[in-house]
C-alpha positions in Angstrom: -11.6 -14.1 -12.6 -13.0 -12.5 -9.5 -9.9 -10.5 -8.7 -9.8 -9.0 -12.3 -13.5 -7.9 -11.8 -12.5 -6.3 -8.4 -9.7 -4.5 -10.1 -12.0 -3.2 -12.9 -14.5 -1.9 -10.3 -12.0 -0.1 -8.0 -11.3 3.6 -7.7 -8.1 5.5 -8.6 -5.5 6.7 -6.2 -6.6 10.3 -6.8 -10.2 9.4 -6.0 -9.0 7.7 -2.8 -7.1 10.9 -1.8 -10.2 13.0 -2.2 -12.7 10.6 -0.5 -15.9 12.4 0.3 -17.0 12.6 3.9 -13.6 12.3 5.6 -11.7 15.5 4.9 -9.4 15.1 7.9 -8.0 11.7 6.9 -8.0 12.6 3.2 -5.9 15.6 4.1 -3.5 13.5 6.2 -3.0 11.1 3.3 -2.3 14.0 0.9 0.3 15.4 3.4 2.0 12.0 3.5 2.0 11.9 -0.3 3.4 15.4 -0.7 6.1 14.7 1.8 7.5 11.5 0.1 10.9 12.0 -1.3 12.6 8.8 -2.4 16.3 8.7 -2.8 17.8 8.3 -6.3 18.3 4.5 -6.0 14.6 4.0 -5.2 13.5 6.3 -8.0 15.7 4.5 -10.5 14.4 1.1 -9.3 10.8 2.3 -9.8 11.6 3.8 -13.2 13.2 0.5 -14.3 9.9 -1.5 -14.0 9.4 -2.2 -17.6 6.2 -4.2 -17.6 2.6 -3.5 -16.6 1.8 -4.3 -13.0 -1.8 -4.3 -11.9 -2.3 -3.7 -8.2 -5.5 -4.3 -6.2 -5.4 -2.2 -3.1 -7.7 -2.9 -0.2 -7.9 0.4 1.7 -10.1 2.7 3.7 -9.1 6.4 4.1 -9.8 6.3 7.9 -7.1 3.6 8.5 -3.8 4.9 9.8 -1.8 2.3 8.0 -3.6 3.2 4.7 -2.9 6.9 5.3 0.8 6.0 5.4 1.3 3.3 2.9 -1.2 3.9 0.1 0.4 7.3 -0.7 3.8 5.4 -1.1 2.2 3.3 -3.8 0.6 6.3 -5.4 3.9 8.1 -5.5 5.5 5.1 -7.1 2.7 5.0 -9.8 3.3 8.6 -10.5 7.0 7.8 -11.2 6.2 4.9 -13.4 3.0 4.6 -15.5 3.4 0.8 -15.7 2.0 0.6 -12.2 -1.8 0.5 -12.4 -3.7 0.9 -9.1 -7.3 0.1 -8.3 -8.5 0.7 -4.8 -11.4 -1.3 -3.3 -13.0 -1.5 0.1 -12.4 -4.5 2.3 -16.0 -4.6 3.4 -18.0 -6.9 1.2 -14.9 -8.4 -0.4 -13.5 -10.5 2.4 -14.8 -13.8 0.9 -12.8 -13.4 -2.3 -9.7 -12.2 -0.3 -9.4 -15.1 2.1 -6.0 -16.0 0.9 -4.6 -12.7 2.2 -5.6 -13.0 5.8 -3.2 -12.4 8.6 -4.1 -13.3 12.2 -7.5 -14.6 11.0 -8.6 -11.4 9.2 -8.1 -9.5 6.0 -6.1 -6.4 7.0 -5.8 -3.0 5.3 -4.0 -1.9 3.4 -3.4 -5.0 1.4 -1.7 -4.6 -2.0 -2.0 -7.6 -4.4 0.3 -7.4 -7.4 -0.4 -9.0 -10.8 1.2 -9.1 -14.1 -0.6 -7.8 -17.3 -2.5 -11.2 -17.5 -3.5 -11.1 -13.9 -1.2 -13.7 -12.7 -0.4 -13.0 -9.1 3.2 -11.8 -8.4 2.9 -11.3 -4.6 1.3 -9.1 -2.0 2.0 -6.6 0.8 -0.1 -6.5 4.0 -0.5 -3.6 6.3 3.0 -2.5 7.3 6.6 -2.7 6.0 8.5 -5.7 7.1 10.9 -3.6 9.2 8.0 -2.4 11.4 6.4 -5.9 11.6 9.7 -7.3 12.8 9.9 -4.8 15.7 6.2 -5.5 16.6 7.2 -9.2 16.9 9.6 -8.4 19.7 8.7 -7.9 23.3 10.6 -4.7 23.6 7.8 -2.2 24.4 10.1 0.8 24.3 11.2 -0.1 20.8 7.7 -0.9 19.7 6.5 2.5 20.9 9.3 4.4 19.3 8.9 2.5 16.0 5.2 3.1 16.0 5.7 6.9 16.5 8.3 7.0 13.7 6.0 4.9 11.5 3.0 7.1 12.0 5.2 10.1 11.2 6.0 8.6 7.8 9.6 7.8 8.6 9.3 4.3 7.1 7.8 5.2 3.7 11.1 4.2 2.0 10.9 0.8 3.7 7.4 0.4 2.3 8.7 1.2 -1.2 11.6 -1.2 -0.8 9.2 -4.0 0.3 7.0 -3.3 -2.8 10.0 -3.3 -5.1 11.2 -6.6 -3.7 7.8 -8.1 -4.6 7.5 -6.7 -8.1 11.2 -6.7 -8.9 
């Protein structure tokens, strides 16, 4: 299976946080990670995941959406060791990942969730649904305000909720 091979060849979340050659963005991602504090309900939901979940993450440290959302997944994996993350680059893997295109292209980050046998459970693409819903409106003021809040990490809990709704 090509996706299993991609998973086996990826890097860890910690390696992603300390990507060589891009100290500025690596530092931003570490700050997001350090600032994440989930409420008790989210933490308990994460702790209650009682089976292995393999997660292929398409991400690049320079990407603003990756800087926000990959640390959320990393924090979740630190809370529950059943979450196994493997991060790969989008470049060179687009052909295998055609199924996960939005608006004609593979976007980052994309998280693809699998059970222990690599049966797909679901996927998360780019941003939490609450942010995507605002972007679909024509209300420019709301879009600008939501973007600012999103870039400041104010929707990390929403990302966690979207992930939990996928992996149950």
